[in-house]
C-alpha positions in Angstrom: 55.8 60.5 80.3 58.6 60.2 83.0 60.6 57.0 83.0 64.0 56.1 84.5 65.3 55.8 80.9 66.5 58.5 78.5 64.0 59.6 76.0 64.9 61.4 72.8 63.2 62.8 69.7 65.6 62.1 66.9 65.5 63.1 63.2 67.3 60.7 60.8 66.2 62.6 57.7 69.7 64.0 57.0 70.9 60.4 56.7 68.2 59.1 54.3 70.8 58.8 51.5 72.7 56.2 53.6 70.1 53.7 52.4 70.6 54.4 48.7 73.0 51.8 47.4 76.1 53.0 45.6 75.2 56.7 46.0 78.1 58.9 45.2 80.3 56.2 43.6 80.9 58.3 40.5 82.5 61.1 42.6 85.2 58.8 44.1 88.7 59.3 42.6 89.3 55.5 42.0 92.7 56.1 40.3 94.1 57.9 43.3 92.7 55.3 45.7 94.3 52.5 43.8 97.6 54.4 43.5 97.8 54.9 47.3 96.7 51.3 47.9 99.5 50.1 45.6 102.0 52.3 47.5 100.7 51.0 50.8 101.0 47.3 49.7 104.6 47.8 48.4 105.7 49.6 51.6 104.3 46.8 53.8 105.3 44.0 51.5 101.7 42.8 51.1 99.8 41.2 48.2 96.2 41.6 47.1 93.8 39.9 44.7 93.9 42.6 42.0 91.1 40.8 40.0 88.8 41.3 43.0 89.9 44.9 43.6 89.3 45.8 39.9 85.9 44.2 39.8 84.7 45.7 43.1 82.4 48.7 42.9 83.7 52.0 44.4 81.4 51.8 47.4 82.5 48.3 48.4 86.1 49.1 47.8 86.2 52.3 49.8 84.2 50.9 52.7 86.2 47.6 52.8 89.5 49.5 52.8 88.3 51.9 55.4 87.3 49.0 57.7 90.5 47.0 57.1 92.8 50.0 57.4 95.4 49.7 60.2 94.8 53.2 61.5 93.8 54.3 65.0 90.5 55.3 66.4 90.7 59.0 65.5 91.4 58.2 61.8 88.7 55.5 61.6 86.2 57.8 63.4 86.9 60.5 60.8 86.2 58.0 58.0 83.0 56.8 59.8 81.7 60.4 60.2 82.4 61.3 56.6 79.2 62.7 55.1 79.6 60.9 51.8 81.6 58.2 50.0 83.8 60.7 48.2 84.9 62.3 51.5 85.5 58.9 53.1 87.8 58.0 50.1 89.6 61.4 50.4 90.2 60.8 54.1 91.4 57.3 53.5 93.8 58.5 50.8 95.1 61.4 52.9 95.7 59.3 56.0 97.4 56.6 54.0 99.7 59.1 52.3 100.6 60.7 55.6 101.3 57.2 57.1 103.5 56.3 54.1 105.4 59.7 54.4 105.8 59.2 58.1 107.1 55.7 57.9 109.3 56.0 54.8 113.0 56.4 55.0 113.9 60.1 55.0 115.5 59.9 51.6 112.4 58.5 49.9 109.5 60.4 51.4 107.2 61.7 48.7 103.5 62.1 48.1 101.3 62.4 45.0 101.1 66.2 45.4 104.8 66.8 45.9 107.3 65.1 43.5 110.4 66.3 45.4 111.9 64.6 48.5 110.8 66.3 51.7 111.6 66.0 55.4 109.3 64.5 58.1 106.0 65.2 56.4 104.8 66.2 53.0 104.7 70.0 52.7 102.4 69.8 49.7 99.7 67.7 51.5 99.7 70.1 54.4 99.1 73.0 52.0 96.3 71.1 50.4 94.7 70.5 53.8 94.9 74.2 54.6 93.7 75.3 51.2 90.6 72.9 51.3 89.7 72.6 55.0 86.0 72.0 54.1 86.9 68.9 51.9 89.0 67.0 54.5 88.0 67.3 58.2 90.3 69.3 60.5 90.9 66.0 62.4 93.2 64.9 59.6 95.3 68.1 60.0 95.9 67.1 63.7 96.6 63.5 62.7 99.3 64.8 60.3 100.8 66.9 63.0 100.4 70.0 60.9 99.2 73.3 62.3 95.8 74.3 60.8 
């Protein structure tokens, strides 16, 4: 049937798990998420209701932090397009670590993968991104300013 409107045949089956509450929560590295949240709060002189954070399920915590994060459209789009909760949390952690490394004074730049002080960006995180490109979208490599 011909109309002046676009007509599409779509298949939403690949997204059927989006309707399963709390799916993939057990795969989220909650300790790493809370560690980077603590570092972000300290760096920006912010406070949080730790009782609420500790009692929040992983799904609610990851999604709320992703929505409230101060990052730009490319970073938020990467989190939005994450295929699962674990990947969304990994992107959030990576983007936050890169932001902290970029905005920290040169003498104190560190990340969880690299205990030594480094220059503009964390060399260890860039290596992790190269070593596991399937785990963190290539968009994050461009956000970090690293060469894929």
